VOLUMMAR-878864 format. One record per residue (C-alpha): residue in three letters; x, y, z. Coordinates in steps of 0.02 Angstrom, whole numbers, plus 50000, padded with zeros to 5 digits. Each point is the difference from the previous one (the first is absolute). Example, Ala and Ser with C-alpha at 12.3 -4.5 7.8 and 13.67 -1.06 7.14 Angstrom:
// VOLUMMAR-878864
Ala506154977550390Ser500695017249967
END
This chain:
// VOLUMMAR-878864
Met485005012951927Asn500494982549946Leu501734994449949Asp499745002249813Gln499325017650024Phe501465004450113Trp501354995149874Glu499055007749854Arg500045016550094Val501834998550049Phe500514996949818Ser498755012249923Glu501265014349977Asp498635011250068Arg500625009850150Ala498305000950083Leu499704981249983Val501744995550061Gln499775011550149Leu498304992250037Ala500754982650000Trp501465005850109Asp498845008350126Ser499074983650023Leu501544991650074Thr500634998450176Ser501805004750041Asp500604981949990Glu499104997249835Arg500795015549927Thr501724993350039Val499634983849908Val499245008749848His501435012449990Glu501284985949998Met499014990749866Leu499895015449889Glu501875002950015Lys500324982049945Ile498795001449854Ser500745016649941Ala501734992349990Asp499534982749935Pro500694997949822Glu498864985149971Arg498465011050004Ile499365009849851Ala500455018449996Glu498215005550032Gln499944990850166Arg501665007250057Val499475017549950Ala498334998450091Ala500904994050156Arg501195014749990Tyr498535011949982Ala499184992650157Leu501645001750094Asn500085018549954Val498255002650070Ile500504991050159Arg501595010350011Asp499005016249992Glu498784993850132Arg501434995450117Ser500845016949976Gly498385009050040Met499695006449824Leu498284992150001Glu498775001850141Ser499564982750060Pro500054991550168Ala501694993250052Ser499154983950043Ser498234995749959Met498704987450048Asn499794984849890His498415003849902Gly499264983249958Met501624991249957Pro500234986850135Asp501584989749973Thr500195006849823Ile501855003650008Asn500364984650103Lys499184990249860Val501085009149873Ala501584996350097Ile499724981250011Glu499024996349841Pro501154989949882Gly500675010349856Val499145016150053Thr501615008350054Lys500604997749821Arg498385004849915Pro498505007750093Val498304992049970Ser499345014249892Leu501524998849888Gln499784981349978Lys498365003749912Ala500555014449890Glu501465011249963Val500065017150081Ser498985012849904Arg500995013849914Gln498475010949974Ala500085017750064Pro499465001750182Ser498315007650033Lys500725014450098Thr501345012149942Pro500765014150104Ala498835012449917Met498554990150074Ala500834995650164Asp500075009950161Met501215014149958Asn499615011050151Ala501865000850042Leu500325010049840Pro499365017249952Pro498264998749920Gly500104993349822Ala501905000249997Leu500264983649910Asp498715002749863Phe500635017849978Ala501824994549981Arg499554986049879Glu498995011549887Leu501315013750008Ala501384988049951His498964993049857Gln499535016949929Thr501795006150010Gly500644984449915Glu498745001549859Arg500575017849965Leu501844995650007Lys500034984649891His499585010049845Ala501585010550027Ser501184985550030Gly501404999749872Gln499485016949931Leu500945011850114Ile501725007850018Ala500734997850173Ser501205010650100Val501424993150105Lys499855004250185Gln501465003550115Asp500014981950061Gly500154993649821Thr498204993949984Leu498755006149873Val498495011150025Thr498675004749873Ala498655013349993Ser498774986050033Asp500864995950166Ile499815017750061Glu498235002349934Ala499384983550072Asp500845003750166Gln499105016650013Gln498324992849949Leu500134985750126Gly500485011850140Lys498575012049963Ala498724986049991Ile500574992650166Leu500015016650094Ala498315004849927Arg499274983850071Tyr501014999650162Pro500565017950040Asp500704995050171His501194987349924Ser501745002849928Val500774994049836Leu501794994749969Ser500724996449829Glu501594999349898Glu499525015349900Gly499125009750139Asp500145002050189Arg501314987850064Val500075004250186Tyr498884990250118Gly499145011850122Gly499414986950123Gln498165000749950Glu498864985750055Trp499504996549820Cys501245002149859Trp499824994949818Met501554994949904Ile499954999949811Asp501144995249857Pro499095006249844Ile501114989949882Asp501044986350077Gly501184994749861Thr500185016649909Thr501364993649883Asn498864985949944Phe498565012449982Thr501065011849896Trp500564986849876Gly498334991049993Met500504984250092Pro498434992850082Ala500644998650179Trp499545015650097Gly498655004350123Val499065012550107Leu500294997050185Ile498925007050140Ala500234996150186Leu499135006350156Leu501025000550160His499315000850176His501255007750121Gly501334996649870Gln499564981749972Pro499254993949834Val498244993350027Leu499325001149822Gly500824997549832Val499425001049819Ala501124995749853Glu499325003249826Phe500984993349850Pro499085006949846Pro501034991749862Val499514982750061Gly498265004250066Leu500454995350178Gln499485007850164Leu500514993050169Tyr499375006850165Ala500024996250185Ala499465006950167Lys500754994750165Gly499134984650067Gln498924997949845Gly501124989849884Ala500725004549830Trp498965000249842Arg500095000849812Glu498705008849895Thr499224988749871Glu499435005649829Asn498614987349972Gly498775007650123Asp499974984750114Gly500685009850148Asp501775002750060Gly501054985350056Pro501304997850137Ile501844998949960His501314989950092Val501884998850000Ala500864984149946Ile500184989250155Asp501564990749947Thr501294997250138Ser501454995249886Leu500685005949833Thr500064991349831Ser500735004849832Thr498285003249925Gln499395013150124Leu500045018649963Phe500845013850101Ala499755018649962Leu501565010850006Gly500105019049998Thr501175007749872His500955009250137Ser500404983150077Leu501344996749868Gly501725007850016Lys500755011049865Ser501274993349877Glu501845004850013Thr499755013849872Gly498545007250099Lys498854997649851Gly498714986350013Tyr499944985850125Ser501264986950048Ser499544981849969Lys501034995850155Ser498735009050109Val498554988349961Pro499374992350164Asp500404981750027Leu498234993350018Pro499414982949940Cys498515007249906Lys499635010249844Leu500255018750017Arg498805012849925Met500285019049994Pro498365009149962Gly500745017250041Ser498685005350126Ser500144996950187Gly498124999950018Phe499814987349861Asp501374989250077Phe499114998850167Ala498304998149916Leu500684984149918Val500424993550174Ala498265004150067Cys499194990749855Gly501104984750023Val500855002149831Cys501735003050077Val500624992050160Gly500945015850046Ala500505017649948Phe501535010550039Asp500415018149963Ala501625007650065Thr499445018149985Val498225005550035His499085014650079Val498524997950114Trp498705004949868Asp500654985849891Ile499484987050127Ala498685007450118Ala498494994349899Leu500704982549973Trp500484997450181Pro498234996050063Ile499584991049837Val501454987750019Glu499704997650186Glu498134997549982Ala500364987449861Gly500994990150129Gly501765006149957Arg501405008950090Cys500885016549964Val501585006450083Thr501245014149973Asn501815002850049Arg499545015850094Pro500334998250188Gly498324998350087Gly499114998549832Ile499315013549888Phe498295000350083Pro499285008850094Leu500615016149922Ser500915012750109Lys499385017850017Gly501035013449916Ile500984988349886Asp500235004649816Tyr499714983049922Ser500735005049832Glu501684998850089Val499654982650072Glu500534985749888Phe499954982050058Thr500004982149942Ala498384989949995Leu499724981449994Gly498364990549984Ala499644981450013Gly498514988550000Thr500524990450156Gly501095002750152Glu501074985249949Leu500415007649831Leu500285017050078Gln501424992650102Val500704991549844Phe499995016549906Leu500775009650144Thr501434987750001Ser500214999449811Leu499925019049985Ser501025003950156Asp501315009249897Arg498655012249940Phe498805000450148Arg501105010350114Leu499555012650132Pro500295017949942
END
């Protein structure tokens, strides 16, 4: 592998090619390349595509280092004598690798998606099954949006007949395919029994939006292994969007033009500006003095533009796609966020909660309808710290 081929593979945004390039390096070479990728990903002088590609490569390297991918901890140098030494000393290369001097990084969809990759760690066909199930459910539901009368639940939120019907249909379909698994949902069984494989569903995330016909609601499906999300599918029918991810396989967006699905990435900004977007949950605003409506005094003091879609899943999906630099919701349940958790993380982002020890893995015997917590998502660790500081009055331990 020559130098051009090496950097083309590193910046290909194809997990298999990045891993192949990484495996060709010695331990010392890996250190140099890792440092270079970190510099590139944070270099504001580079075009966004280069920074995103560098971040993608860093995510692959991160998974390899944590043992998520099976590859040698240190490998022999396969036909690359002095390659990285050349990279380290070649003038200008540390600012712009050779392959990127010739052409910009390709934004075409990678040749290998999770559906085609090695998914032996998941139950057979789990990802394709979840994607199709979410899509079919969304297609049925979107024709009823804005046409239903909702009931007010004990917690003050809305529920429609479509919520209950979709919840039952999703649960039946999952148990018919995987009878040894369990299913948790807002409208169904809410107590985690400690099963190895557990599906978590939110048939309509954003029921109020769904009821009134506002196009910001979705079908969320997650698969948990020993209580930890390892697969997530988020289908947003009103906008024709499906996001999905599997642990160690990146995050993806379904395309409608038949060219194959493409990877998604969080925004990799490390500082805030007045033009960036931040998604805020409606429960994140305090009530007015009369108790009716929200208080303008409770708007977070963030130097960016706030958006309130009204769906926790949609909020965090915007982070995963790089549309918003962060998302915050003061009151969520685990089914609101389980599917988006792996999607945001596989897209390169970070998710945290104010629950001591975190919300995952789930604990056996807990009724999760009684567990409310605060969730925060960000594209980078730097911005996560900024948001934790700016939202410290709201991000408190229960």
